[in-house]
C-alpha positions as CSV (number, residue, x, y, z in Angstrom):
1,M,123.9,79.7,89.4
2,V,120.1,80.1,89.0
3,A,118.7,80.8,85.5
4,S,116.5,83.8,85.4
5,N,113.9,85.1,83.0
6,P,115.1,88.4,81.6
7,V,111.6,89.4,80.7
8,A,110.4,88.8,84.3
9,S,113.2,90.9,85.7
10,R,112.6,93.9,83.5
11,P,110.1,95.6,85.8
12,L,112.6,95.3,88.7
13,Q,115.3,96.8,86.5
14,L,113.1,99.7,85.6
15,E,112.3,100.3,89.2
16,V,115.9,100.2,90.2
17,E,116.8,102.6,87.4
18,R,114.1,105.0,88.6
19,I,115.3,104.9,92.2
20,V,119.0,105.4,91.1
21,E,118.0,108.4,88.9
22,L,116.3,110.0,91.9
23,L,119.2,109.3,94.1
24,A,121.7,110.7,91.5
25,N,119.6,113.9,91.3
26,C,119.7,114.3,95.1
27,I,123.5,113.6,95.2
28,C,124.3,116.0,92.4
29,A,122.2,118.8,94.0
30,T,124.5,118.8,97.1
31,E,127.5,121.1,97.4
32,E,129.8,118.0,97.8
33,P,128.5,115.3,95.5
34,R,131.4,113.0,96.0
35,A,130.9,113.0,99.8
36,A,127.2,112.5,99.3
37,L,127.8,109.6,96.9
38,M,130.1,107.9,99.4
39,T,127.6,108.4,102.2
40,A,124.8,106.9,100.0
41,V,126.9,103.9,99.1
42,A,127.8,103.3,102.7
43,Q,124.2,103.6,103.9
44,L,123.1,101.2,101.1
45,H,125.7,98.7,102.2
46,R,124.5,98.9,105.8
47,E,120.9,98.4,104.8
48,V,121.7,95.4,102.6
49,Q,123.8,93.8,105.5
50,A,121.0,94.4,108.0
51,T,118.3,93.0,105.7
52,H,120.4,90.0,104.9
53,H,121.0,89.4,108.7
54,V,117.3,89.6,109.5
55,A,116.5,87.3,106.6
56,T,119.1,84.8,107.7
57,L,117.7,84.8,111.3
58,H,114.2,84.3,110.0
59,L,115.3,81.4,107.9
60,H,117.2,79.7,110.8
61,N,114.2,80.2,113.1
62,R,111.8,78.6,110.6
63,Q,114.2,75.7,110.1
64,A,114.5,75.2,113.9
65,A,110.7,75.3,114.3
66,R,110.3,72.6,111.7
67,M,112.7,70.3,113.7
68,M,110.6,70.6,116.9
């Protein structure tokens, strides 16, 4: 586990809280908030997976370039 500085992570936490609040407002404004929530969570999961995949490929490419 990597130790982190709670003071340094506070701006990130505030930004995430702001984004979640906006998303919650959008979800609650729909006629089917539960379905909207499930859709939002599924989309977030896909985005995280895609970003992780691209980052992993980038890392592997950089490591391969160093070995050449």
